[in-house]
C-alpha positions as CSV (number, residue, x, y, z in Angstrom):
1,M,-46.7,-4.9,6.2
2,A,-43.9,-5.6,9.0
3,R,-40.6,-4.0,10.2
4,F,-37.7,-7.1,10.4
5,T,-34.5,-5.7,11.8
6,F,-31.7,-7.6,10.6
7,N,-29.2,-7.3,13.6
8,L,-25.2,-7.8,12.9
9,P,-24.8,-11.7,13.5
10,D,-22.2,-13.4,15.8
11,I,-19.8,-14.1,12.8
12,G,-17.3,-16.5,15.2
13,E,-13.8,-16.6,16.6
14,G,-14.5,-14.3,19.4
15,I,-15.8,-11.2,17.5
16,A,-17.1,-8.4,19.3
17,E,-17.6,-6.0,15.9
18,A,-17.5,-5.4,12.7
19,E,-16.3,-2.4,10.7
20,I,-18.7,-1.6,7.9
21,V,-16.4,-1.5,4.2
22,D,-19.3,-1.1,1.5
23,W,-22.8,-0.8,1.3
24,H,-25.2,-2.7,-1.8
25,V,-28.3,-1.2,-0.8
26,K,-29.3,2.4,0.5
27,V,-32.9,3.3,1.9
28,G,-35.8,2.9,0.0
29,D,-34.2,0.2,-2.3
30,S,-35.8,-3.1,-2.9
31,V,-34.2,-6.3,-2.3
32,E,-34.8,-9.7,-2.5
33,E,-34.1,-12.9,-0.2
34,D,-30.4,-13.7,-0.4
35,D,-29.5,-10.5,-2.1
36,R,-26.4,-8.8,-0.5
37,L,-26.5,-6.2,1.7
38,A,-23.5,-4.8,3.2
39,D,-20.0,-6.1,3.7
40,M,-18.2,-6.2,7.2
41,M,-14.1,-6.9,7.6
42,T,-13.5,-8.6,10.8
43,D,-9.8,-8.3,12.5
44,K,-9.6,-11.5,9.3
45,A,-11.8,-11.1,6.7
46,T,-14.3,-9.4,4.9
47,V,-17.8,-10.9,5.6
48,E,-20.6,-10.7,3.1
49,M,-24.4,-9.7,4.8
50,E,-27.4,-11.1,3.3
51,S,-30.9,-10.8,3.2
52,P,-33.0,-12.8,4.8
53,V,-36.1,-11.5,3.7
54,A,-37.6,-9.6,0.7
55,G,-38.7,-6.2,1.2
56,K,-37.7,-2.7,1.0
57,V,-34.7,-0.8,2.9
58,V,-36.0,1.6,5.6
59,E,-33.1,2.1,7.4
60,V,-29.4,1.2,7.6
61,A,-26.8,1.6,10.9
62,G,-24.1,3.7,9.6
63,E,-21.8,4.8,6.7
64,I,-18.5,3.3,5.3
65,G,-15.9,3.2,8.2
66,D,-18.4,2.9,11.0
67,T,-17.8,0.0,13.6
68,I,-20.5,-2.3,14.3
69,A,-21.2,-3.9,17.4
70,I,-22.5,-7.7,17.1
71,G,-26.0,-8.4,17.8
72,S,-26.6,-4.6,16.8
73,M,-29.0,-3.1,14.4
74,L,-27.3,-3.7,10.8
75,V,-30.6,-3.2,8.2
76,V,-33.9,-2.4,9.1
77,I,-36.5,-4.0,6.1
78,E,-40.2,-3.5,5.5
79,T,-41.7,-6.9,4.3
80,E,-45.0,-7.4,2.7
81,G,-47.0,-9.4,5.2
82,E,-45.9,-11.2,8.5
83,V,-42.1,-12.0,8.4
84,P,-41.5,-15.7,7.3
85,E,-41.3,-18.0,10.3
86,D,-37.9,-19.2,9.8
87,V,-36.4,-15.6,10.1
88,Q,-38.3,-14.8,13.1
89,G,-35.7,-15.4,15.0
90,A,-32.8,-13.5,13.1
91,E,-33.6,-10.4,14.9
92,D,-31.4,-12.1,17.7
93,A,-29.3,-14.1,15.7
94,A,-28.8,-14.6,12.0
95,P,-27.4,-17.6,10.2
96,A,-23.4,-17.1,10.0
97,P,-22.4,-15.4,6.2
98,K,-19.9,-17.0,4.0
99,A,-16.7,-15.2,4.4
100,D,-14.8,-13.8,1.1
101,E,-11.8,-12.5,0.4
102,V,-9.9,-9.8,2.3
103,E,-11.3,-6.7,0.7
104,E,-10.3,-3.1,1.2
105,R,-12.2,0.1,-0.7
106,I,-11.2,3.7,-0.1
107,E,-13.4,5.9,-1.1
108,V,-11.9,9.2,-2.9
109,E,-13.7,12.2,-2.7
110,T,-12.6,14.8,-5.0
111,S,-13.9,18.0,-6.5
112,D,-13.8,17.7,-10.0
113,A,-11.5,20.4,-12.1
114,S,-12.9,22.7,-14.5
115,D,-13.3,22.3,-17.7
116,A,-10.2,24.5,-19.8
117,D,-11.0,28.2,-20.9
118,D,-12.5,27.5,-24.1
119,A,-12.3,30.8,-25.5
120,I,-8.7,30.3,-26.1
121,A,-9.2,28.1,-29.1
122,A,-12.0,30.2,-30.4
123,E,-10.1,33.7,-30.6
124,Q,-7.1,31.7,-32.7
125,P,-7.2,33.4,-36.0
126,Q,-7.9,30.4,-38.9
127,D,-4.4,30.6,-40.1
128,A,-2.5,30.3,-37.1
129,K,-0.1,27.8,-35.5
130,P,-1.9,25.5,-33.8
131,V,-1.0,25.2,-30.1
132,R,-0.1,22.1,-28.8
133,P,-2.8,20.8,-25.9
134,E,-0.3,20.2,-23.3
135,L,0.7,24.0,-23.4
136,V,-2.6,25.4,-22.8
137,E,-3.0,23.9,-19.6
138,G,-3.6,26.3,-16.5
139,P,-6.3,27.1,-13.9
140,S,-9.3,27.9,-15.9
141,S,-12.2,30.6,-15.1
142,T,-14.6,30.1,-12.5
143,S,-18.2,29.4,-13.0
144,G,-18.9,33.1,-11.7
145,A,-16.4,34.4,-13.7
146,A,-16.9,37.1,-16.9
147,P,-16.5,34.9,-20.1
148,E,-13.5,36.1,-22.1
149,E,-14.5,38.0,-25.0
150,K,-13.6,37.9,-28.4
151,S,-10.5,39.8,-30.3
152,G,-11.1,43.3,-30.9
153,A,-13.2,44.0,-27.7
154,S,-12.1,45.5,-24.3
155,T,-11.0,42.9,-22.1
156,S,-9.7,43.1,-18.4
157,S,-6.4,44.3,-18.0
158,A,-3.4,44.1,-16.4
159,R,-1.4,47.2,-16.0
160,T,2.6,47.2,-15.5
161,G,4.2,50.5,-16.0
162,G,1.2,51.9,-17.4
163,K,1.2,49.2,-20.4
164,K,-2.3,47.9,-20.8
165,V,-1.8,44.0,-21.8
166,L,-4.7,41.8,-23.8
167,A,-4.7,38.3,-22.6
168,S,-7.3,35.7,-21.5
169,P,-7.6,35.1,-17.5
170,A,-6.3,31.7,-18.2
171,V,-3.2,33.5,-19.6
172,R,-2.9,35.5,-17.1
173,A,-3.1,32.8,-14.1
174,R,-0.4,31.2,-15.5
175,A,1.7,33.8,-16.2
176,K,1.0,34.2,-12.2
177,D,1.8,31.3,-11.5
178,L,5.1,31.5,-13.2
179,G,5.9,35.0,-11.7
180,I,6.2,36.8,-15.0
181,D,5.5,39.7,-15.9
182,L,2.7,40.3,-19.0
183,A,4.4,43.1,-20.4
184,E,8.1,41.5,-21.0
185,V,5.8,39.2,-23.0
186,K,5.7,39.7,-26.5
187,P,2.9,38.8,-28.4
188,A,3.2,37.4,-31.6
189,E,-0.1,39.3,-33.1
190,D,-3.1,41.2,-32.5
191,G,-1.2,42.8,-29.1
192,R,-3.1,39.6,-27.2
193,V,-0.7,37.5,-25.0
194,R,-1.6,34.0,-26.0
195,H,-0.3,30.9,-24.5
196,A,2.2,30.2,-27.2
197,D,3.8,33.4,-26.0
198,L,4.4,32.5,-23.1
199,D,5.7,29.1,-24.0
200,S,8.0,31.3,-26.2
201,F,8.9,33.4,-23.5
202,L,10.2,30.3,-21.5
203,A,12.0,29.4,-24.3
204,Y,14.2,31.9,-24.8
205,N,14.2,32.6,-20.5
206,A,15.2,28.7,-19.9
207,G,18.1,29.9,-17.4
208,S,15.5,32.6,-15.4
209,G,13.6,30.0,-13.2
210,F,10.7,30.7,-14.9
211,S,9.6,27.4,-15.6
212,S,7.1,25.4,-12.9
213,A,8.7,22.6,-11.0
214,G,5.7,20.6,-11.3
215,R,2.3,20.2,-12.0
216,A,-0.8,20.7,-9.2
217,R,-3.3,18.0,-9.0
218,A,-6.4,18.1,-7.3
219,D,-7.0,17.5,-3.4
220,E,-8.2,14.2,-2.3
221,E,-9.8,13.4,0.6
222,I,-9.5,9.3,1.7
223,K,-11.2,7.7,4.0
224,V,-8.8,5.4,5.7
225,I,-11.6,2.2,5.9
226,G,-10.9,-1.6,5.8
227,L,-7.4,-3.5,5.2
228,R,-5.7,0.1,5.4
229,K,-7.0,1.3,8.9
230,R,-6.1,-2.5,10.1
231,I,-2.3,-1.4,8.9
232,A,-2.7,1.7,10.6
233,Q,-3.9,0.5,14.0
234,N,-1.3,-2.4,14.0
235,M,1.5,-0.3,13.2
236,A,0.3,2.8,15.5
237,E,0.0,-0.3,18.2
238,S,3.3,-1.9,17.3
239,K,5.6,1.7,17.6
240,R,3.0,2.6,20.8
241,N,3.9,-0.4,23.3
242,I,7.1,-2.1,21.5
243,P,10.5,0.0,22.2
244,H,11.9,-0.9,18.8
245,F,16.2,-0.6,17.9
246,S,17.6,-1.8,14.8
247,Y,20.7,-3.5,13.4
248,V,22.4,-3.8,10.3
249,E,25.5,-6.1,9.2
250,E,27.1,-6.0,5.0
251,C,27.3,-9.4,3.8
252,D,29.0,-10.6,0.9
253,V,26.7,-12.8,-1.1
254,T,28.6,-13.3,-4.2
255,E,29.1,-17.4,-3.0
256,L,25.5,-17.4,-2.2
257,E,24.2,-16.0,-5.8
258,R,27.0,-18.3,-7.8
259,L,25.1,-21.0,-5.7
260,R,21.4,-19.9,-6.6
261,A,22.2,-19.7,-9.7
262,D,24.0,-23.5,-10.4
263,L,20.7,-24.5,-8.5
264,N,18.1,-22.9,-11.3
265,A,20.5,-23.7,-13.8
266,N,19.8,-27.6,-13.1
267,R,16.1,-27.2,-11.3
268,G,14.0,-29.2,-13.9
269,N,10.5,-28.8,-13.3
270,K,11.2,-27.1,-9.5
271,P,10.2,-23.1,-9.2
272,K,12.8,-21.1,-10.1
273,L,14.8,-20.1,-6.6
274,T,14.8,-16.6,-5.8
275,M,17.0,-15.1,-2.9
276,L,14.4,-15.7,-0.1
277,P,14.3,-19.4,0.1
278,L,18.0,-19.2,0.5
279,L,17.9,-16.6,3.2
280,I,14.7,-18.3,5.0
281,S,16.6,-21.4,5.0
282,A,19.6,-19.8,6.7
283,I,17.8,-18.1,9.3
284,C,16.0,-21.3,10.4
285,R,19.0,-23.3,10.7
286,T,20.3,-19.9,13.0
287,L,17.0,-19.3,15.0
288,P,18.1,-23.1,17.4
289,D,20.6,-21.2,19.0
290,F,19.0,-17.9,19.4
291,P,15.7,-18.9,20.4
292,M,14.7,-15.3,21.8
293,I,14.4,-13.9,18.1
294,N,11.7,-16.8,17.0
295,A,9.1,-15.8,19.9
296,R,6.3,-13.9,21.0
297,Y,5.6,-11.7,23.6
298,D,2.1,-11.0,25.8
299,D,2.9,-7.7,27.6
300,E,-0.3,-7.7,29.2
301,A,0.3,-11.3,31.1
302,G,4.0,-10.8,30.9
303,V,5.3,-14.0,29.6
304,V,7.4,-14.6,26.9
305,T,7.2,-17.8,24.1
306,R,10.0,-19.0,22.9
307,H,8.7,-21.2,19.9
308,G,10.2,-24.5,18.8
309,A,8.8,-24.6,15.7
310,V,9.5,-21.4,12.9
311,H,6.1,-19.8,11.4
312,L,7.4,-17.1,9.3
313,G,5.3,-14.3,8.1
314,M,5.9,-13.3,4.9
315,A,4.9,-9.5,4.2
316,T,3.9,-8.8,1.2
317,Q,2.5,-6.1,-0.8
318,T,-1.0,-6.3,-2.7
319,D,-2.8,-3.5,-4.3
320,K,-5.3,-3.5,-0.9
321,G,-2.2,-2.7,1.0
322,L,0.5,-5.0,3.3
323,M,-0.3,-8.3,4.4
324,V,1.5,-10.9,5.8
325,P,0.8,-14.7,4.9
326,V,2.5,-17.3,6.9
327,I,5.0,-20.1,6.1
328,R,4.0,-22.9,8.6
329,D,7.2,-24.9,9.6
330,A,9.3,-23.6,7.5
331,Q,12.4,-25.5,9.4
332,A,11.0,-28.3,8.0
333,K,10.9,-27.6,4.3
334,N,14.2,-27.9,1.9
335,L,14.4,-24.8,-0.8
336,W,12.2,-26.2,-3.3
337,Q,9.3,-26.5,-1.0
338,L,10.0,-23.2,0.7
339,A,10.5,-21.0,-3.0
340,R,7.2,-23.2,-4.3
341,E,4.8,-21.9,-0.8
342,I,6.3,-18.6,-1.2
343,G,4.4,-18.1,-5.0
344,R,1.4,-19.7,-3.4
345,L,1.0,-17.5,-0.7
346,A,1.9,-14.5,-2.4
347,D,-0.4,-15.3,-5.2
348,A,-3.2,-16.0,-2.3
349,A,-2.8,-12.8,-0.6
350,R,-2.7,-11.0,-3.7
351,D,-5.5,-12.1,-5.4
352,G,-7.8,-12.5,-1.9
353,S,-8.0,-15.7,-1.8
354,A,-5.5,-16.4,1.4
355,K,-7.6,-18.4,4.2
356,S,-7.8,-16.8,7.7
357,E,-5.3,-19.5,9.6
358,E,-3.0,-18.2,6.6
359,L,-2.7,-14.9,7.8
360,S,-2.1,-15.6,11.4
361,G,0.2,-17.2,13.9
362,S,3.3,-16.1,12.7
363,T,6.7,-16.4,15.3
364,L,9.2,-14.0,13.1
365,T,8.1,-12.4,10.2
366,L,10.5,-11.7,6.9
367,T,10.3,-8.3,4.9
368,S,11.8,-7.8,1.5
369,L,11.5,-4.8,-1.0
370,G,14.2,-7.0,-3.6
371,P,15.6,-4.4,-5.3
372,L,13.9,-1.8,-3.9
373,G,15.6,-2.4,-0.7
374,G,17.6,0.6,-0.5
375,V,21.0,0.5,1.7
376,A,19.1,-0.3,5.1
377,T,16.0,-1.0,6.6
378,T,14.4,-0.1,10.2
379,P,10.9,-2.3,9.7
380,V,8.3,-2.3,12.2
381,I,8.1,-5.1,14.3
382,N,5.0,-7.1,13.7
383,R,3.5,-7.1,17.7
384,P,3.2,-9.4,19.5
385,E,6.5,-11.0,18.0
386,V,9.5,-9.7,19.1
387,A,11.8,-9.5,15.8
388,I,11.5,-8.9,11.9
389,I,14.4,-9.3,9.7
390,G,15.0,-7.2,6.4
391,P,17.2,-8.4,3.6
392,N,17.9,-5.2,1.4
393,R,19.4,-4.9,-2.2
394,I,21.9,-6.5,-3.7
395,I,24.9,-4.4,-5.1
396,E,27.6,-4.9,-6.7
397,R,31.1,-3.4,-5.3
398,P,35.5,-3.5,-5.4
399,M,36.3,-5.4,-2.2
400,F,39.7,-6.6,-1.1
401,V,39.7,-10.6,-1.2
402,P,42.5,-13.2,-0.6
403,D,44.5,-13.8,-3.9
404,G,45.4,-17.6,-2.9
405,V,49.8,-16.5,-2.5
406,G,49.3,-14.8,1.0
407,G,48.1,-11.1,-0.5
408,E,44.7,-9.3,-1.6
409,R,44.0,-8.4,-4.8
410,I,40.8,-6.2,-5.7
411,E,37.9,-7.7,-7.0
412,K,34.0,-7.1,-8.2
413,R,31.4,-8.7,-5.3
414,K,27.9,-9.1,-4.5
415,L,26.7,-7.6,-1.2
416,M,23.9,-7.6,0.6
417,N,22.9,-6.0,4.2
418,V,20.7,-7.3,6.2
419,S,18.9,-5.8,9.0
420,I,16.5,-6.4,11.9
421,S,14.5,-4.7,14.2
422,C,13.9,-6.4,17.4
423,D,11.7,-5.1,20.5
424,H,14.4,-4.3,23.5
425,R,12.1,-5.2,25.9
426,V,12.9,-9.2,25.2
427,V,15.9,-8.6,22.7
428,D,19.2,-7.6,23.9
429,G,21.5,-5.4,21.5
430,Y,24.0,-8.5,21.9
431,D,21.7,-11.3,21.3
432,A,20.8,-9.2,18.1
433,A,23.9,-8.7,17.0
434,S,25.4,-12.4,17.7
435,F,22.3,-14.0,15.8
436,V,23.4,-11.6,12.6
437,Q,26.6,-12.2,12.6
438,A,25.9,-16.1,12.3
439,L,23.5,-15.7,10.1
440,K,26.1,-13.6,7.7
441,K,28.6,-16.7,7.9
442,L,25.7,-19.3,6.7
443,L,25.0,-16.7,3.8
444,E,29.1,-16.0,2.9
445,T,29.4,-19.6,3.4
446,P,26.3,-21.2,1.6
447,V,27.5,-25.0,0.9
448,L,26.5,-25.0,5.0
449,L,23.0,-24.7,3.8
450,L,23.4,-27.6,2.1
451,A,25.1,-30.2,4.6
452,D,22.1,-32.3,7.2
């Protein structure tokens, strides 16, 4: 018998450590060569660790969520005989594993709710009207509580004004939660208050405030690991290090929406246009006059890099958390190319197939919640960028518009607020406001987006 120590290999890209996001083995498990041992998350991707030898796992490095340094012990495996020569050096440097899609696993530890009081159904008479299941829910008896006695036997009682009230523990608990005095509830039969009697009491006293505001849920403890942990760290660093300020302007996008409808009606086999390609095109046309917006700030070196190309980060909500795939050289793409790239990157982010280089290197970020965008937003800057733009939802409102003969008329218009958050160390308020006003002009005169 020999012991083989599998150290966390050098994954590359200057990574010094990785986080354990999932274990596929535990102490005592038998593994074969190439079996999956653990998933380790770096800054960019989740990497599968595979066993170079067969044997029995006798030691693991830590729990899910722990961070392991490159070169430190990950797993110790007891092997039959000597460790093969071709893996002798694995204790110092194991072969680089293949990168899988970014994964997030949140372990939920929750105490199971105990079963509902089974005695309630047993004590109902044969000819009693059945009680709907949703009306018999309530705190159930704990395992240490005495079981409810059958109808006719003595039970635990509540005395209000000297009157003895017969009711099951579940009914008592529900009445207590609702603030109902059981002595005020008239039982339908045999003097025992049941859930159906509480329901009737509530129905007749609907205006007395007895109805509960909601239903209690079991507490959950969610360990913050993987992608969610990275998001938390990045957001905390951004707010801690960057003095944010936000600016919001209202834009009339009636003509822009009309242009979008016309383009979609004649698109042929091209992808359908949403508002985003039009907005990105307007941003790219505006940025050359405001280079301080399309920039990254290295605060440790004290250097601001103003980028010529627009590598636009697109904040994308996925089941695993917020990801920011990057549209490279957005300024060089037309509306249809932007629409196609937006769809491709969003799908890649959501299904986990986005590559590492597609998730880094942005110079400016756009974040949109679509119809959930609200009236205004104050988005958090994607550090080390210095600005982030957030279009809000489009709403229809009556507005005064020129009537063409020197007067005004009221007309229904489509309005959208555009929000921007900036790093006040790099971008002045005047610059941010001027940029948004220039962007507003393009959005309200969309024919300019099609001009060379």
